[in-house]
Short mmCIF file of the C-alpha atoms (twelve columns), coordinates in Angstrom:
data_MODEL
# 
_entry.id   MODEL 
# 
loop_
_atom_site.group_PDB 
_atom_site.id 
_atom_site.type_symbol 
_atom_site.label_atom_id 
_atom_site.label_alt_id 
_atom_site.label_comp_id 
_atom_site.label_asym_id 
_atom_site.label_seq_id 
_atom_site.Cartn_x 
_atom_site.Cartn_y 
_atom_site.Cartn_z 
_atom_site.pdbx_PDB_model_num 
ATOM 1  C CA . MET A 1  132.925 103.106 102.514 1 
ATOM 2  C CA . LYS A 2  129.930 101.947 104.411 1 
ATOM 3  C CA . SER A 3  127.426 99.602  102.806 1 
ATOM 4  C CA . SER A 4  124.239 97.876  103.797 1 
ATOM 5  C CA . ILE A 5  122.335 94.925  102.399 1 
ATOM 6  C CA . ILE A 6  118.805 93.843  103.402 1 
ATOM 7  C CA . VAL A 7  118.665 90.028  103.467 1 
ATOM 8  C CA . GLN A 8  116.033 87.348  103.575 1 
ATOM 9  C CA . ASN A 9  115.756 84.364  106.013 1 
ATOM 10 C CA . LEU A 10 117.292 86.220  109.003 1 
ATOM 11 C CA . LYS A 11 115.619 84.725  111.981 1 
ATOM 12 C CA . CYS A 12 117.527 84.842  115.223 1 
ATOM 13 C CA . GLY A 13 120.828 85.408  117.038 1 
ATOM 14 C CA . GLY A 14 122.333 82.267  115.463 1 
ATOM 15 C CA . CYS A 15 121.894 83.784  112.045 1 
ATOM 16 C CA . VAL A 16 123.459 87.017  113.276 1 
ATOM 17 C CA . ASN A 17 126.470 85.141  114.741 1 
ATOM 18 C CA . THR A 18 127.076 83.194  111.494 1 
ATOM 19 C CA . ILE A 19 126.844 86.343  109.326 1 
ATOM 20 C CA . ILE A 20 129.230 88.358  111.497 1 
ATOM 21 C CA . ASP A 21 131.664 85.498  111.772 1 
ATOM 22 C CA . LYS A 22 131.746 84.636  108.039 1 
ATOM 23 C CA . LEU A 23 131.799 88.252  106.778 1 
ATOM 24 C CA . SER A 24 134.415 89.428  109.255 1 
ATOM 25 C CA . SER A 25 136.802 86.823  107.731 1 
ATOM 26 C CA . ILE A 26 136.634 88.399  104.244 1 
ATOM 27 C CA . LYS A 27 139.564 90.545  103.304 1 
ATOM 28 C CA . ASN A 28 138.801 94.292  103.139 1 
ATOM 29 C CA . ILE A 29 135.582 93.893  105.156 1 
ATOM 30 C CA . SER A 30 135.238 95.390  108.626 1 
ATOM 31 C CA . ASN A 31 132.746 96.664  111.192 1 
ATOM 32 C CA . VAL A 32 130.162 93.988  110.346 1 
ATOM 33 C CA . THR A 33 126.835 94.609  112.154 1 
ATOM 34 C CA . VAL A 34 123.465 92.941  111.752 1 
ATOM 35 C CA . ASP A 35 120.113 94.408  112.695 1 
ATOM 36 C CA . LYS A 36 117.835 91.389  113.186 1 
ATOM 37 C CA . ASP A 37 114.676 93.471  113.317 1 
ATOM 38 C CA . THR A 38 115.205 95.047  109.875 1 
ATOM 39 C CA . SER A 39 117.256 92.196  108.425 1 
ATOM 40 C CA . THR A 40 119.981 94.678  107.538 1 
ATOM 41 C CA . VAL A 41 123.596 93.677  107.280 1 
ATOM 42 C CA . SER A 42 126.015 96.714  107.437 1 
ATOM 43 C CA . PHE A 43 129.740 96.674  106.873 1 
ATOM 44 C CA . ARG A 44 132.683 98.810  105.768 1 
ATOM 45 C CA . THR A 45 134.662 98.122  102.634 1 
ATOM 46 C CA . LEU A 46 137.769 99.537  100.990 1 
ATOM 47 C CA . ASN A 47 136.063 99.709  97.589  1 
ATOM 48 C CA . SER A 48 132.639 99.204  96.087  1 
ATOM 49 C CA . ASP A 49 133.493 95.886  94.422  1 
ATOM 50 C CA . ASP A 50 133.873 94.356  97.903  1 
ATOM 51 C CA . ALA A 51 130.157 94.806  98.520  1 
ATOM 52 C CA . PHE A 52 129.495 92.310  95.670  1 
ATOM 53 C CA . ILE A 53 131.685 89.788  97.434  1 
ATOM 54 C CA . VAL A 54 129.680 90.270  100.639 1 
ATOM 55 C CA . LYS A 55 126.416 89.912  98.778  1 
ATOM 56 C CA . SER A 56 127.599 86.665  97.162  1 
ATOM 57 C CA . LYS A 57 128.843 85.323  100.465 1 
ATOM 58 C CA . LEU A 58 125.487 86.054  102.142 1 
ATOM 59 C CA . LYS A 59 123.653 84.275  99.342  1 
ATOM 60 C CA . SER A 60 125.931 81.258  99.723  1 
ATOM 61 C CA . LEU A 61 125.086 81.137  103.461 1 
ATOM 62 C CA . GLY A 62 121.349 81.205  102.767 1 
ATOM 63 C CA . TYR A 63 120.739 84.880  103.295 1 
ATOM 64 C CA . PRO A 64 120.086 86.261  99.786  1 
ATOM 65 C CA . SER A 65 119.442 90.012  99.395  1 
ATOM 66 C CA . ILE A 66 115.845 91.095  98.929  1 
ATOM 67 C CA . GLU A 67 116.435 91.483  95.153  1 
ATOM 68 C CA . ASP A 68 117.510 87.838  94.825  1 
ATOM 69 C CA . GLN A 69 115.317 84.766  94.513  1 
ATOM 70 C CA . ASN A 70 114.700 82.970  97.829  1 
ATOM 71 C CA . GLY A 71 114.005 79.404  97.008  1 
ATOM 72 C CA . LEU A 72 113.953 76.225  99.029  1 
ATOM 73 C CA . HIS A 73 117.702 75.779  98.589  1 
ATOM 74 C CA . SER A 74 118.421 79.227  100.205 1 
ATOM 75 C CA . LYS A 75 116.003 78.594  103.012 1 
ATOM 76 C CA . THR A 76 117.624 75.221  103.753 1 
ATOM 77 C CA . LYS A 77 121.092 76.762  103.809 1 
ATOM 78 C CA . SER A 78 119.895 79.489  106.191 1 
ATOM 79 C CA . PHE A 79 118.660 76.897  108.700 1 
ATOM 80 C CA . ILE A 80 122.090 75.210  108.610 1 
ATOM 81 C CA . SER A 81 123.885 78.549  109.014 1 
ATOM 82 C CA . CYS A 82 121.502 79.491  111.852 1 
ATOM 83 C CA . ALA A 83 122.138 76.192  113.729 1 
ATOM 84 C CA . SER A 84 125.888 76.719  113.259 1 
ATOM 85 C CA . GLY A 85 125.667 80.188  114.645 1 
ATOM 86 C CA . LYS A 86 123.759 78.972  117.691 1 
ATOM 87 C CA . LEU A 87 126.425 76.436  118.510 1 
ATOM 88 C CA . LYS A 88 129.115 79.166  118.513 1 
ATOM 89 C CA . LYS A 89 127.372 81.298  121.182 1 
# 
């Protein structure tokens, strides 16, 4: 099943690299793509519960969904995730 989540704090290719890398390592998640212009993360799952795991992982990386609160803590985490993604290029 294909799912998409619109996230906050998505700024650059470093963010994209981190999101793809971290989500691709989750069991039952495949075909992860990120559209930087629309801040949309798309992926395939085996069942609908897996989408909640992805949403939680994105939040832990500093990219909460648009429904979630985006405080200083999330913004700081996104800067760290972004920098990490830039180093992996």
